[in-house]
C-alpha positions as CSV (number, residue, x, y, z in Angstrom):
1,X,31.4,107.7,59.9
2,X,32.7,108.9,63.2
3,X,32.8,112.5,62.1
4,X,29.3,112.3,60.9
5,X,28.0,110.8,64.2
6,X,29.7,113.6,66.2
7,X,27.8,116.2,64.2
8,X,24.5,114.4,64.7
9,X,24.8,113.8,68.5
10,X,27.1,116.2,70.4
11,X,27.9,115.9,74.0
12,X,25.7,118.9,74.7
13,X,22.7,117.3,73.1
14,X,23.3,114.1,75.1
15,X,23.5,116.1,78.3
16,X,20.2,117.9,77.6
17,X,18.5,114.6,76.9
18,X,19.9,113.2,80.2
19,X,18.8,116.3,82.1
20,X,15.2,116.0,80.7
21,X,15.2,112.3,81.4
22,X,16.2,112.9,85.0
23,X,13.6,115.7,85.4
24,X,10.9,113.3,84.2
25,X,12.1,110.8,86.7
26,X,11.9,113.3,89.5
27,X,8.5,114.5,88.4
28,X,7.3,110.8,88.4
29,X,8.6,110.2,91.8
30,X,7.0,113.4,93.2
31,X,3.6,112.6,91.7
32,X,3.3,108.9,92.1
33,X,5.9,108.1,94.8
34,X,6.6,104.7,93.4
35,X,8.0,103.2,90.3
36,X,6.0,104.4,87.2
37,X,6.7,104.8,83.6
38,X,8.1,108.2,84.3
39,X,10.8,106.6,86.5
40,X,11.6,104.1,83.7
41,X,12.3,107.0,81.4
42,X,14.4,108.7,84.0
43,X,16.6,105.7,84.5
44,X,18.2,106.4,81.1
45,X,19.9,109.5,82.6
46,X,22.6,107.6,84.5
47,X,24.2,105.7,81.6
48,X,24.3,109.0,79.6
49,X,26.0,110.9,82.4
50,X,28.4,107.9,83.0
51,X,29.3,108.0,79.3
52,X,30.0,111.7,79.5
53,X,32.3,111.1,82.5
54,X,34.2,108.4,80.7
55,X,34.6,110.6,77.7
56,X,35.9,113.4,79.9
57,X,38.4,111.0,81.5
58,X,39.6,109.9,78.1
59,X,40.1,113.4,76.7
60,X,41.4,115.2,79.8
61,X,45.0,116.4,80.0
62,X,45.2,116.9,83.7
63,X,43.6,113.9,85.5
64,X,43.9,115.4,89.0
65,X,42.2,118.6,88.0
66,X,39.4,116.6,86.2
67,X,38.7,114.5,89.4
68,X,38.8,117.7,91.5
69,X,36.1,119.3,89.3
70,X,34.0,116.2,89.4
71,X,34.3,116.1,93.2
72,X,33.6,119.9,93.4
73,X,30.4,119.6,91.4
74,X,29.4,116.4,93.2
């Protein structure tokens, strides 16, 4: 079952969904300036990115280098 789920939802697809969700959030904020349905959709981006960071932490071989890359792109 795990192998099947990996082929259905790869980390790349999850990142793309999170990026689109974040973009919708920013568009909603730029247009309406307050909370709107666009912003509610955009709030899904953080858990997806947090999940990706935790997966990277689990699968990394060099923890210092991984944190350096996170800090560098932050």
